[in-house]
Structure formats: structure tokens, C-alpha cells
N, C-alpha and C positions, 0 to 999 in steps of 0.2 A: 127736843124743844128749841126753837130759835130764840136767840138773844140779840140785843142791840148794844153796842158799846161805842162811845165817843172816846177817841184816843188822840192825845197830843204828844208829839215827839219833839223834844228840845235838844239843842246842840248844833253842831255843824251838819245840817241835814238838807240844806237847799243847795242846788248846783252840783250834786253828787249822784243824781239819778235815783234819789230815795223814792220819789213818787212812782216811777216806772217799776222799780224793784218791788214796791208794796203791791202794785197792781198785779204783778206776776205771782207773788206769794198768795195774795187773796184768791186769785183764780185757781191756783194749785190747791188751796184749801176749800174751794167751793163756797166762798163767802160772797155776799153782795154788799153794796154800799158805794163809797167813794173815798178818794184821797186827793188832797189839794195842799198847796203851799199857803201858809198864813202870812199876812203882811208883816208880822213881827219876826219872821225867820223860822218859825216852827213848821212842822208838817201836821196837818189835821186829817184824821181818818174817822169815818163812820163805817162800822162793819156789822153785818148781820149774818147769823148762821148758827150752826151748832156751837154750844159753849166750848167744847173741847177744841174746835178749830179756831175759834176766836182767841182762846188762851194761847194756842200755838202762834197765831199772828202777833199777839202782844209780846210773847217771848222773843220772837224774831225781831220786833221793833227795837229792842235793846241793842241789837247788832246792826241790822240794816245792811245796805250794800257796803262794799269794802272801804270806800273812801269816807263814809259817814263817821262822825264822832258824836255818838249819842250820849247826852249827859242826864237825861231824865225822860221817863215815859209815864204819862198820866192816863189811866183808863177808868171810865165811869160808865156803869150800866144806865141805859135810858130806855124809853119806850120804843117798841118796834115801829118802823116806818114802812116796811113792806117793799124794800128795794128789790128789783128783779135781777140786776147784774151789778158788777163792780166797775166803776168808771174812774177815769183820771180827769180831775177838774183843774182849771187854772186858778 
């Protein structure tokens, strides 16, 4: 059964290829949705797919790419939106 989660990643997460690494991880896990930089310096992710794979993405978010310094990850379940693929947004 598919789930939808809104995920906010806080810390030193912009300018370290966090979005690109998230895109690759989401594609590896077969998830749909998007990732984008937020104006306040966070990274915002909407992910849909199997709950097990979303949980793997959330766990990965605590680490991210090697140069990232994650201080907090917030994940909240929300209504499905029916994304067809995973995209990188600006």
C-alpha cells in the first residue's frame, strides 16, 4: 500500500548536492515525488511509495551526502497525491 510523506531536512544541507543525492536514493527505492531547496535553508521532500521504502529514505535523510551536516529530520504522513516519478525542483 502506498503512503505519502512530507519530509523536512534541517542543517547544512544546501550547496552539498543533497537534492541530487536524494533524487538518486528515491529512484533507487522506487519512490515518486520531488525534492527541493526551501528558502530558509532546509531541504523539502515529498515522497510516495511503499512505506518500507519511505522509511529507508527517511533513515537515509539523517545522513545524506558526505558533506551534509543534518541536525533534524521531520517526517509527516499526508494524503497521497499520485506522483508518477521523482523530480528535482528548484
